[in-house]
GUSEKOL-152631 format. One record per residue: residue in three letters; x, y, z of N, C-alpha, C in turn; residue number from 1. Coordinates in pm, 1 decimal, always signed. Atoms other than C-alpha are relative to their C-alpha. Layout:
<nodes>
(ALA; (X; Y; Z); (X; Y; Z); (X; Y; Z); NUM)
...
</nodes>
This chain:
<nodes>
(UNK; (-142.0; +13.1; -19.1); (-2013.4; +2465.2; +1303.4); (+46.4; -142.8; -27.8); 1)
(UNK; (-31.9; +142.0; +21.7); (-2012.7; +2084.1; +1297.1); (+5.0; -32.7; -149.6); 2)
(UNK; (+3.1; +26.0; +144.0); (-2104.6; +2078.6; +926.6); (+121.3; +61.4; -70.1); 3)
(UNK; (-117.6; -64.2; +59.5); (-1824.1; +2322.2; +840.5); (+126.2; -80.9; +27.6); 4)
(UNK; (-116.6; +80.2; -36.6); (-1568.3; +2111.1; +1026.2); (+2.2; -131.1; -78.8); 5)
(UNK; (+9.0; +124.4; +77.2); (-1691.4; +1794.8; +855.4); (+36.7; +23.8; -145.5); 6)
(UNK; (-31.8; -34.0; +139.1); (-1672.2; +1961.7; +513.5); (+149.5; +25.9; -16.7); 7)
(UNK; (-143.6; -27.4; +4.8); (-1319.8; +2083.8; +586.8); (+79.8; -130.2; +6.3); 8)
(UNK; (-67.6; +130.0; -10.9); (-1213.7; +1732.7; +691.1); (-18.4; -82.7; -127.5); 9)
(UNK; (+24.2; +72.5; +125.7); (-1373.3; +1585.5; +377.3); (+91.3; +49.8; -111.2); 10)
(UNK; (-90.5; -56.9; +101.9); (-1179.0; +1825.4; +153.0); (+144.3; -40.8; +27.2); 11)
(UNK; (-136.0; +38.4; -38.0); (-859.7; +1752.4; +343.1); (+22.7; -149.4; -28.9); 12)
(UNK; (-12.4; +143.4; +27.5); (-923.7; +1376.2; +314.3); (+12.0; -25.5; -150.1); 13)
(UNK; (-9.9; +17.5; +145.2); (-976.0; +1407.6; -61.7); (+140.0; +36.7; -49.5); 14)
(UNK; (-135.9; -39.4; +38.9); (-646.4; +1594.0; -101.6); (+103.2; -101.8; +47.8); 15)
(UNK; (-91.6; +100.8; -52.5); (-469.6; +1342.9; +121.0); (-10.7; -129.9; -77.3); 16)
(UNK; (+16.9; +119.4; +82.4); (-616.2; +1060.4; -84.2); (+81.1; +9.1; -128.9); 17)
(UNK; (-81.8; -19.2; +119.9); (-453.0; +1206.9; -394.2); (+148.9; -9.8; +32.6); 18)
(UNK; (-140.2; +7.8; -40.8); (-121.0; +1248.8; -210.1); (+39.7; -143.7; +30.4); 19)
(UNK; (-26.9; +139.5; -34.7); (-140.8; +894.7; -74.4); (+11.8; -86.3; -125.5); 20)
(UNK; (-6.2; +83.0; +120.6); (-219.5; +734.6; -410.6); (+113.5; +45.6; -92.2); 21)
(UNK; (-110.4; -49.1; +82.6); (+29.3; +959.9; -592.8); (+134.6; -47.0; +52.2); 22)
(UNK; (-126.0; +49.2; -55.8); (+307.1; +865.0; -352.5); (+13.3; -150.3; -19.5); 23)
(UNK; (-4.2; +143.3; +29.6); (+212.8; +499.9; -403.6); (+44.3; -26.8; -142.8); 24)
(UNK; (-42.4; +15.9; +138.8); (+247.9; +536.2; -781.0); (+145.1; +44.1; -18.5); 25)
(UNK; (-140.8; -42.5; +7.6); (+575.6; +726.0; -734.3); (+90.1; -109.7; +55.8); 26)
(UNK; (-77.7; +110.7; -55.7); (+701.3; +442.0; -514.6); (+3.1; -118.2; -96.6); 27)
(UNK; (+3.4; +109.3; +98.0); (+594.7; +196.4; -787.0); (+100.1; +23.3; -111.8); 28)
(UNK; (-97.2; -28.6; +105.3); (+824.6; +373.3; -1032.0); (+142.9; -29.2; +43.7); 29)
(UNK; (-135.4; +22.3; -49.0); (+1129.3; +321.8; -809.9); (+56.8; -135.2; -44.4); 30)
(UNK; (-59.9; +126.1; +43.2); (+1178.0; -52.9; -870.8); (+4.0; -14.2; -151.3); 31)
(UNK; (-0.5; +9.4; +145.8); (+1089.2; -14.0; -1239.0); (+118.9; +76.8; -57.0); 32)
(UNK; (-104.3; -84.9; +55.4); (+1337.4; +265.6; -1297.7); (+139.3; -33.3; +53.3); 33)
(UNK; (-131.6; +16.5; -60.8); (+1620.2; +183.1; -1055.5); (+31.9; -142.0; +44.1); 34)
(UNK; (-26.8; +138.7; -37.2); (+1583.7; -186.8; -980.5); (-22.0; -25.4; +147.7); 35)
(UNK; (+28.8; +38.8; -137.5); (+1518.0; -377.0; -662.9); (+124.7; -5.7; +86.4); 36)
(UNK; (-122.6; +16.7; -77.6); (+1882.6; -410.2; -557.0); (+87.6; +123.7; -4.9); 37)
(UNK; (-77.8; -123.5; -1.9); (+1990.2; -46.6; -565.2); (+81.8; +4.5; +129.3); 38)
(UNK; (-86.2; +13.3; -117.7); (+2288.6; -29.3; -327.3); (-10.4; +112.6; +102.2); 39)
(UNK; (+12.1; -106.5; -99.7); (+2169.0; +270.3; -127.1); (+37.0; +133.9; -59.4); 40)
(UNK; (-38.3; -131.0; +49.5); (+2303.3; +621.4; -153.8); (-122.0; +88.0; -17.2); 41)
(UNK; (+106.1; -98.2; +21.9); (+2081.6; +896.3; -290.3); (-131.8; -69.0; -33.1); 42)
(UNK; (+125.7; +65.1; +37.8); (+1826.0; +666.2; -451.9); (-53.7; -87.6; +112.5); 43)
(UNK; (+46.8; +75.2; -115.8); (+1814.6; +447.3; -142.7); (-75.1; +89.6; +96.4); 44)
(UNK; (+67.8; -94.9; -87.5); (+1726.4; +751.9; +63.8); (-128.5; +50.2; -62.1); 45)
(UNK; (+123.2; -40.9; +67.7); (+1472.3; +853.5; -199.1); (-108.8; -105.2; +19.9); 46)
(UNK; (+97.6; +107.0; -22.8); (+1304.6; +515.6; -159.2); (-54.7; +4.9; +141.8); 47)
(UNK; (+46.5; -11.5; -138.9); (+1290.8; +551.1; +219.5); (-85.7; +124.7; +19.4); 48)
(UNK; (+80.2; -122.1; -7.4); (+1162.6; +906.4; +181.1); (-138.1; -19.8; -60.2); 49)
(UNK; (+129.6; +31.7; +61.6); (+889.1; +784.7; -53.6); (-86.3; -85.3; +90.3); 50)
(UNK; (+74.4; +85.7; -92.0); (+792.5; +518.8; +197.3); (-55.0; +81.3; +117.3); 51)
(UNK; (+45.0; -83.8; -112.3); (+772.6; +776.5; +478.5); (-116.6; +88.6; -44.3); 52)
(UNK; (+110.3; -82.7; +51.2); (+555.0; +1005.9; +263.8); (-125.6; -84.7; -18.2); 53)
(UNK; (+114.2; +90.2; +21.7); (+330.1; +712.6; +165.3); (-66.4; -36.8; +133.0); 54)
(UNK; (+55.7; +44.1; -128.1); (+289.6; +588.3; +523.1); (-59.2; +117.1; +79.4); 55)
(UNK; (+53.4; -117.6; -68.8); (+242.5; +938.5; +665.5); (-132.4; +45.1; -59.1); 56)
(UNK; (+125.0; -39.0; +66.1); (-21.7; +1025.3; +407.4); (-109.8; -101.0; +30.3); 57)
(UNK; (+99.0; +104.1; -30.5); (-196.3; +692.5; +469.2); (-50.9; +12.6; +143.3); 58)
(UNK; (+40.1; -14.8; -139.7); (-198.2; +744.8; +844.8); (-91.4; +120.5; +19.4); 59)
(UNK; (+83.0; -120.0; -13.2); (-336.9; +1097.6; +818.2); (-133.2; -18.7; -73.4); 60)
(UNK; (+121.6; +30.9; +75.7); (-589.3; +982.3; +553.3); (-93.9; -87.0; +83.6); 61)
(UNK; (+81.0; +86.7; -87.0); (-707.8; +705.5; +788.0); (-60.0; +79.0; +115.9); 62)
(UNK; (+48.4; -81.7; -111.6); (-736.8; +956.4; +1073.9); (-116.9; +87.6; -43.2); 63)
(UNK; (+109.0; -85.3; +49.1); (-949.6; +1191.5; +866.4); (-125.0; -81.5; -31.2); 64)
(UNK; (+117.7; +83.1; +28.8); (-1176.1; +910.1; +744.3); (-64.4; -51.8; +127.9); 65)
(UNK; (+54.2; +39.4; -130.0); (-1215.2; +796.4; +1104.4); (-86.1; +111.9; +59.0); 66)
(UNK; (+71.9; -114.7; -56.2); (-1329.9; +1148.7; +1201.2); (-121.6; +40.1; -81.7); 67)
(UNK; (+106.8; -47.7; +89.1); (-1554.8; +1210.8; +899.3); (-125.9; -85.5; +8.2); 68)
(UNK; (+114.9; +91.0; -3.8); (-1783.3; +905.9; +938.8); (-69.1; -9.4; -136.1); 69)
(UNK; (+56.6; +10.7; +134.3); (-1833.0; +859.3; +564.2); (-22.3; -146.0; -36.7); 70)
(UNK; (+35.3; +137.1; +33.0); (-2015.6; +539.2; +478.6); (+54.4; -39.1; -137.2); 71)
(UNK; (-48.7; +29.2; +134.9); (-1923.2; +560.4; +108.7); (+151.1; -14.8; -6.4); 72)
(UNK; (-146.0; +8.3; -1.2); (-1554.1; +625.0; +172.4); (+46.5; -126.8; +70.4); 73)
(UNK; (-36.4; +123.3; -70.3); (-1537.2; +339.5; +421.5); (-21.8; -122.2; -88.1); 74)
(UNK; (+27.8; +111.7; +91.4); (-1697.8; +103.1; +169.6); (+104.8; -10.3; -109.9); 75)
(UNK; (-99.8; -3.3; +106.8); (-1459.5; +210.9; -105.3); (+135.2; -49.0; +50.4); 76)
(UNK; (-129.1; +41.6; -53.7); (-1153.3; +168.3; +114.7); (-1.7; -146.0; +44.1); 77)
(UNK; (+12.6; +141.0; -36.2); (-1279.2; -166.3; +243.6); (+17.4; -87.6; -123.3); 78)
(UNK; (-15.8; +75.9; +125.2); (-1305.0; -290.3; -116.3); (+143.1; +7.1; -51.7); 79)
(UNK; (-137.7; -14.6; +47.8); (-964.3; -148.8; -211.1); (+95.1; -89.0; +80.1); 80)
(UNK; (-91.3; +78.3; -82.3); (-784.5; -308.2; +84.0); (-31.9; -148.7; -7.4); 81)
(UNK; (+35.9; +140.5; +20.9); (-977.8; -633.1; +32.8); (+62.9; -55.3; -126.8); 82)
(UNK; (-63.0; +43.8; +125.0); (-860.5; -655.4; -329.1); (+151.8; -2.4; +12.0); 83)
(UNK; (-144.6; -2.2; -22.9); (-508.7; -558.9; -223.0); (+43.9; -123.3; +78.5); 84)
(UNK; (-30.8; +117.7; -80.6); (-507.6; -832.3; +40.5); (-12.2; -127.3; -82.2); 85)
(UNK; (+18.7; +117.3; +85.3); (-641.9; -1086.5; -208.3); (+115.2; -14.9; -98.6); 86)
(UNK; (-109.2; +6.1; +97.1); (-382.1; -999.0; -471.3); (+132.5; -37.5; +63.2); 87)
(UNK; (-125.2; +31.2; -68.4); (-93.8; -1008.9; -225.3); (+1.2; -142.7; +53.7); 88)
(UNK; (+8.6; +137.5; -48.5); (-216.1; -1338.2; -75.3); (+21.8; -98.5; -113.6); 89)
(UNK; (-18.9; +88.8; +115.2); (-239.8; -1500.7; -417.9); (+145.3; +2.0; -46.6); 90)
(UNK; (-140.2; -10.0; +38.7); (+107.8; -1369.8; -503.5); (+88.4; -74.7; +100.3); 91)
(UNK; (-79.2; +67.1; -102.7); (+243.9; -1500.5; -171.8); (-11.3; -151.1; -12.6); 92)
(UNK; (+20.3; +144.3; +11.7); (+91.9; -1844.0; -227.0); (+59.3; -59.1; -127.8); 93)
(UNK; (-45.1; +57.9; +126.2); (+187.5; -1887.5; -592.3); (+111.3; +73.4; -70.0); 94)
(UNK; (-98.4; -82.8; +68.6); (+443.4; -1622.1; -674.9); (+135.5; -63.7; -17.6); 95)
(UNK; (-134.5; +58.8; +9.4); (+760.6; -1816.7; -601.3); (+6.5; -104.3; -110.5); 96)
(UNK; (-1.6; +101.6; +106.3); (+667.2; -2106.3; -829.8); (-11.1; +64.8; -137.4); 97)
(UNK; (+10.7; -71.6; +127.1); (+563.1; -1864.8; -1105.4); (+132.3; +69.8; -30.1); 98)
(UNK; (-128.2; -68.3; +17.1); (+886.4; -1669.0; -1048.7); (+106.0; -96.4; -53.9); 99)
(UNK; (-100.5; +97.7; +41.8); (+1097.4; -1984.6; -1089.0); (-31.1; -60.1; -136.6); 100)
(UNK; (+39.0; +64.2; +125.7); (+900.3; -2107.8; -1392.4); (+27.4; +87.7; -121.5); 101)
(UNK; (-16.9; -86.9; +118.1); (+903.9; -1809.4; -1629.7); (-2.4; +145.4; +40.8); 102)
(UNK; (-16.7; -140.9; -34.1); (+977.9; -1437.5; -1638.2); (-109.9; +90.7; -54.0); 103)
(UNK; (+96.2; -91.0; +63.0); (+710.5; -1286.6; -1867.1); (-120.5; +31.9; +85.7); 104)
(UNK; (+118.1; -20.7; -82.8); (+404.4; -1335.8; -1650.2); (+32.9; +61.3; +134.7); 105)
(UNK; (-41.8; -54.1; -128.3); (+596.6; -1251.1; -1336.5); (+15.4; +150.7; -8.4); 106)
(UNK; (-19.0; -144.2; +13.9); (+687.5; -908.0; -1466.3); (-133.3; +72.9; -6.7); 107)
(UNK; (+133.4; -60.5; +5.5); (+324.0; -832.8; -1546.4); (-62.9; -0.6; +138.5); 108)
(UNK; (+55.7; +9.0; -134.7); (+217.7; -954.4; -1201.7); (+66.8; +100.5; +94.0); 109)
(UNK; (-70.1; -96.5; -84.5); (+487.8; -745.3; -1032.6); (-42.1; +142.7; -32.0); 110)
(UNK; (+44.5; -133.5; +39.1); (+380.7; -440.4; -1229.7); (-137.5; +30.4; +59.7); 111)
(UNK; (+132.8; -18.7; -59.3); (+19.3; -487.9; -1116.1); (+8.8; +15.9; +152.0); 112)
(UNK; (-16.1; -10.9; -144.5); (+126.7; -543.8; -755.1); (+59.1; +134.7; +38.7); 113)
(UNK; (-63.7; -128.3; -30.4); (+349.3; -235.4; -761.9); (-97.7; +115.5; -16.6); 114)
(UNK; (+88.4; -111.9; +30.1); (+77.9; -15.2; -910.6); (-122.8; +6.2; +91.1); 115)
(UNK; (+130.4; -1.1; -66.5); (-226.3; -122.8; -710.1); (-1.2; -53.1; +142.9); 116)
(UNK; (-8.6; +43.4; -139.5); (-103.0; -245.2; -371.4); (+114.8; +77.2; +66.1); 117)
(UNK; (-112.6; -68.9; -65.2); (+141.0; -111.5; -109.4); (+133.2; -72.1; -18.9); 118)
(UNK; (-120.8; +79.7; +23.9); (+402.8; -355.6; -247.7); (+123.8; +87.3; -18.4); 119)
(UNK; (-116.5; -85.6; +26.4); (+636.1; -81.9; -377.9); (+26.5; +97.5; +112.8); 120)
(UNK; (-17.5; -100.7; -105.2); (+575.7; +163.7; -97.1); (+79.0; -55.0; +117.7); 121)
(UNK; (-72.9; +59.5; -112.4); (+714.2; -79.6; +161.5); (+124.7; -75.5; -47.5); 122)
(UNK; (-116.5; +68.8; +55.3); (+993.0; -205.9; -66.1); (+128.1; +24.4; +79.9); 123)
(UNK; (-121.5; -17.6; -80.7); (+1268.8; -42.4; +144.4); (+2.9; -89.2; +124.5); 124)
(UNK; (+3.6; +89.1; -116.0); (+1152.8; -249.1; +444.2); (+34.9; -142.5; -40.2); 125)
(UNK; (-30.5; +134.1; +48.7); (+1161.9; -571.8; +244.7); (+146.0; -14.0; -38.0); 126)
(UNK; (-140.5; +2.5; +39.7); (+1502.6; -483.7; +107.8); (+90.5; +3.3; +122.5); 127)
(UNK; (-80.7; -7.0; -122.0); (+1634.8; -402.3; +456.5); (-3.2; -132.5; +76.7); 128)
(UNK; (+11.4; +127.4; -71.4); (+1508.5; -732.3; +601.0); (+86.2; -109.2; -62.7); 129)
(UNK; (-74.8; +103.7; +71.8); (+1681.1; -944.6; +335.1); (+104.9; +69.8; -84.5); 130)
(UNK; (-100.1; -77.9; +72.6); (+1999.6; -765.6; +238.3); (+79.9; -84.6; -98.4); 131)
(UNK; (-83.5; +81.2; +87.6); (+2192.7; -1057.0; +84.8); (-76.7; -111.1; -70.1); 132)
(UNK; (+78.8; +105.7; +61.7); (+1907.5; -1278.0; -31.8); (-22.4; +24.5; -147.4); 133)
(UNK; (+31.0; -13.8; +141.7); (+1803.0; -1339.8; -387.4); (-125.9; +81.1; -21.1); 134)
(UNK; (+118.7; -79.2; +34.3); (+1534.1; -1147.6; -566.8); (-126.7; -67.4; +47.0); 135)
(UNK; (+120.9; +72.3; -36.9); (+1278.5; -1417.8; -502.9); (-27.0; +11.7; +149.6); 136)
(UNK; (+15.9; -10.3; -145.3); (+1338.7; -1412.2; -126.1); (-38.5; +141.9; +40.0); 137)
(UNK; (+29.5; -138.6; -32.7); (+1334.5; -1032.3; -114.4); (-143.9; +35.7; -38.0); 138)
(UNK; (+136.0; -30.5; +44.7); (+1009.4; -1012.6; -310.6); (-102.8; -67.6; +90.4); 139)
(UNK; (+93.4; +68.1; -89.4); (+839.4; -1271.6; -89.0); (-3.3; +67.1; +137.6); 140)
(UNK; (-3.5; -71.6; -128.1); (+955.2; -1089.7; +227.3); (-77.2; +130.7; -11.4); 141)
(UNK; (+71.0; -126.2; +21.1); (+828.6; -761.7; +85.9); (-150.5; -24.2; -13.5); 142)
(UNK; (+141.8; +33.5; +14.7); (+499.6; -928.1; -5.9); (-63.9; -22.1; +136.8); 143)
(UNK; (+55.1; +23.0; -133.8); (+452.1; -1041.0; +355.0); (-17.6; +131.6; +76.1); 144)
(UNK; (+11.8; -130.4; -66.3); (+518.3; -687.8; +484.0); (-118.9; +77.9; -57.1); 145)
(UNK; (+112.4; -69.9; +63.6); (+275.0; -538.3; +230.0); (-132.5; -65.8; +36.3); 146)
(UNK; (+121.4; +71.6; -37.8); (+19.6; -807.7; +316.5); (-41.5; +35.2; +142.7); 147)
(UNK; (+32.7; -41.0; -137.6); (+41.4; -720.1; +687.1); (-60.3; +140.1; +2.6); 148)
(UNK; (+56.4; -135.2; +8.0); (-19.6; -354.1; +601.9); (-142.1; -5.1; -56.1); 149)
(UNK; (+133.6; +10.5; +60.1); (-315.7; -448.3; +380.2); (-100.1; -61.5; +97.0); 150)
(UNK; (+90.3; +63.4; -97.5); (-463.7; -675.9; +645.6); (-36.5; +95.7; +113.3); 151)
(UNK; (+31.2; -95.1; -107.1); (-434.0; -407.5; +913.3); (-96.1; +108.4; -49.2); 152)
(UNK; (+91.2; -99.9; +56.7); (-602.7; -153.0; +684.4); (-138.6; -60.8; -24.0); 153)
(UNK; (+127.4; +68.3; +20.8); (-872.2; -405.7; +593.2); (-76.0; -12.8; +131.2); 154)
(UNK; (+63.2; +10.1; -131.3); (-941.4; -465.1; +962.5); (-51.3; +135.9; +47.2); 155)
(UNK; (+41.5; -134.2; -39.5); (-952.6; -91.0; +1031.2); (-129.1; +40.9; -70.4); 156)
(UNK; (+118.9; -43.6; +72.4); (-1205.8; -22.1; +757.0); (-118.7; -93.1; +20.5); 157)
(UNK; (+109.3; +88.3; -37.3); (-1409.3; -329.4; +848.5); (-63.7; +48.8; +130.4); 158)
(UNK; (+52.2; -51.2; -127.7); (-1440.3; -192.9; +1203.0); (-71.2; +133.8; -18.5); 159)
(UNK; (+67.8; -127.2; +29.0); (-1524.5; +154.0; +1069.6); (-134.5; -23.7; -68.4); 160)
(UNK; (+125.7; +33.3; +67.9); (-1789.8; -2.1; +845.1); (-103.5; -49.2; +101.4); 161)
(UNK; (+91.1; +48.6; -104.4); (-1941.5; -183.1; +1144.3); (-49.6; +115.7; +86.8); 162)
(UNK; (+39.8; -116.1; -80.1); (-1942.2; +143.4; +1340.8); (-105.9; +82.1; -75.1); 163)
(UNK; (+96.7; -76.9; +77.7); (-2126.6; +321.7; +1058.8); (-132.0; -74.5; -14.6); 164)
(UNK; (+122.9; +77.9; +8.3); (-2376.6; +36.7; +1026.2); (-83.8; +12.4; +127.3); 165)
(UNK; (+71.7; -16.0; -127.2); (-2466.2; +75.3; +1395.4); (-64.5; +138.5; +9.8); 166)
(UNK; (+52.9; -136.1; -5.7); (-2517.3; +450.8; +1352.0); (-123.0; +12.9; -88.0); 167)
(UNK; (+110.7; -8.9; +96.8); (-2746.8; +411.2; +1049.0); (-108.4; -92.4; +40.0); 168)
</nodes>
């Protein structure tokens, strides 16, 4: 019975992983297609809805991985959130100066951040925190919010990795 439940949770976690990453990529399309300063309305609600789907899928995905005790999945997620944290930290430290210096490299960096970190998924929070600020301020605020999410996930999977190391 235990093996059947574990297998069911593994399948559910795999499906949730696809939903989580798919909602992250869908959220990444929002700023590309509609811009960072969309004044609300239908697309504003779509952005908040995307964020809720992303965060809900991530929370349920984390819960399932916590229950499954998968050493490989924990390692993979630890690496993903570590790279996400590194990328967001580097952007936070040097992004404003790069933003003010030239536009070409910044757009490539923003595209990478949107596609491979929670930067776009939490964009409605960053936009709500800085309603009248410039793009640079809004992007830096959003980066800090995404960095906090990445750090919390990194800590979670580090602790899960330590738990699995004690079991093995």
